[in-house]
Each structure stands twice: as structure tokens, then as C-alpha cells.
C-alpha positions in Angstrom: -38.8 56.7 -11.9 -40.9 53.9 -13.4 -39.4 52.3 -16.4 -42.9 51.9 -17.9 -43.0 55.7 -18.3 -39.9 55.7 -20.6 -40.2 56.7 -24.2 -39.3 54.1 -26.9 -35.7 55.4 -27.4 -35.0 55.2 -23.7 -36.4 51.7 -23.5 -34.0 50.6 -26.1 -31.1 52.3 -24.3 -32.1 50.4 -21.2 -32.2 47.0 -22.9 -28.9 47.8 -24.7 -27.4 48.6 -21.3 -28.8 45.3 -20.0 -27.1 43.5 -22.9 -23.8 45.4 -22.1 -24.1 44.1 -18.5 -24.7 40.5 -19.8 -21.6 40.8 -22.0 -19.4 42.5 -19.5 -17.7 39.1 -18.6 -17.7 38.1 -22.3 -20.0 35.2 -21.6 -23.8 35.3 -21.6 -25.3 32.6 -19.3 -28.8 31.3 -20.1 -30.1 32.9 -17.0 -28.8 36.3 -18.1 -30.4 35.9 -21.5 -33.7 35.0 -19.8 -33.6 38.1 -17.6 -32.8 40.4 -20.6 -35.7 38.8 -22.7 -38.1 39.1 -19.7 -37.1 42.8 -19.4 -37.7 43.3 -23.2 -41.1 41.8 -22.8 -41.9 44.0 -19.8 -40.8 47.0 -21.8 -43.3 46.0 -24.5 -40.7 46.2 -27.2 -41.9 45.7 -30.8 -41.1 42.6 -32.8 -38.3 44.4 -34.6 -36.8 45.7 -31.4 -37.0 42.1 -29.9 -35.0 40.9 -32.9 -32.4 43.6 -32.3 -32.2 42.5 -28.6 -31.8 38.8 -29.7 -28.9 39.9 -32.0 -27.3 41.7 -29.1 -27.5 38.5 -27.1 -25.5 36.7 -29.9 -22.9 39.5 -30.4 -22.3 42.5 -28.1 -24.4 45.6 -28.7 -22.8 48.8 -29.9 -21.4 51.0 -27.2 -23.2 54.1 -26.2 -22.4 57.0 -23.9 -24.0 56.3 -20.5 -24.2 60.0 -19.9 -27.0 60.1 -22.5 -29.2 58.2 -20.0 -31.8 60.6 -18.7 -31.0 61.4 -15.0 -34.5 60.3 -14.0 -33.8 56.8 -15.2 -30.3 56.2 -14.1 -31.2 54.3 -10.9 -33.5 52.0 -13.1 -30.7 51.4 -15.5 -28.4 50.4 -12.7 -31.0 48.1 -11.1 -31.6 46.4 -14.5 -27.8 45.9 -15.1 -27.3 44.4 -11.6 -30.3 42.1 -12.1 -28.9 40.8 -15.4 -25.4 40.4 -14.0 -26.5 38.5 -10.9 -28.8 36.2 -12.9 -26.1 33.6 -13.4 -25.3 33.5 -9.6 -21.9 35.2 -9.8 -20.4 38.6 -10.2 -17.2 38.7 -12.2 -14.5 41.4 -11.8 -15.4 42.8 -15.2 -19.0 43.2 -14.1 -18.0 44.8 -10.9 -16.0 47.4 -12.8 -19.0 48.1 -15.1 -21.2 48.6 -12.0 -18.6 51.0 -10.5 -18.7 53.1 -13.6 -22.5 53.2 -13.7 -22.8 54.0 -10.0 -20.5 57.0 -10.6 -22.9 58.0 -13.3 -26.0 57.9 -11.1 -24.4 59.6 -8.1 
């Protein structure tokens, strides 16, 4: 499913999940930040939504239930999370655990 077809609430869930991936090792690398902001731009988020994303890059976003991700978008969410986590050139054990949980969700 194309992420461009998502409604605004699902777009924010996707970017929130990307921020969760960036924070999963408790350290946001500049490359991870860049990938999240590029994704936010691609999703055509509003200025207020971009401000929310920027705040999530300074402090972790609120948790949400990944089971609320629409089934049609679960692969896209996983792909976005992996892209963010790999942006700094390393995958930490905490990130691996996050991916394992999300993979269970999409299977």
C-alpha cells in the first residue's frame, strides 16, 4: 500500500512510529533525524505536524498501540522504521527487538 494514500491520522502514526524507531536505542543520530524529517516532508505534513515531529526528535513521542496501525499499512510502517534505524549505519540490540515486535505485527 502506498503511504501517499494514507489519511492524515495514519500519516502521523507512521511518523510517530519512525520517531519511536529513532529513539529505540535512546540516541538519535543526525542521520536518523534527517530520514525522519525527509519522511515528514514526503508525507506532506502541515507546519503544526512538523513542529510535533521536531518535538518528538528532542524527546521521545508518546507510546501508541501498534495494533492500531491499519493492516494495509503495516509493511510500510515496518519499512519506514527500518530505514530510520539503519540511517546511522548500525542496528543496536534495542532496535532489533523493536523490529522483531513489529514484524510479528505485520505477519
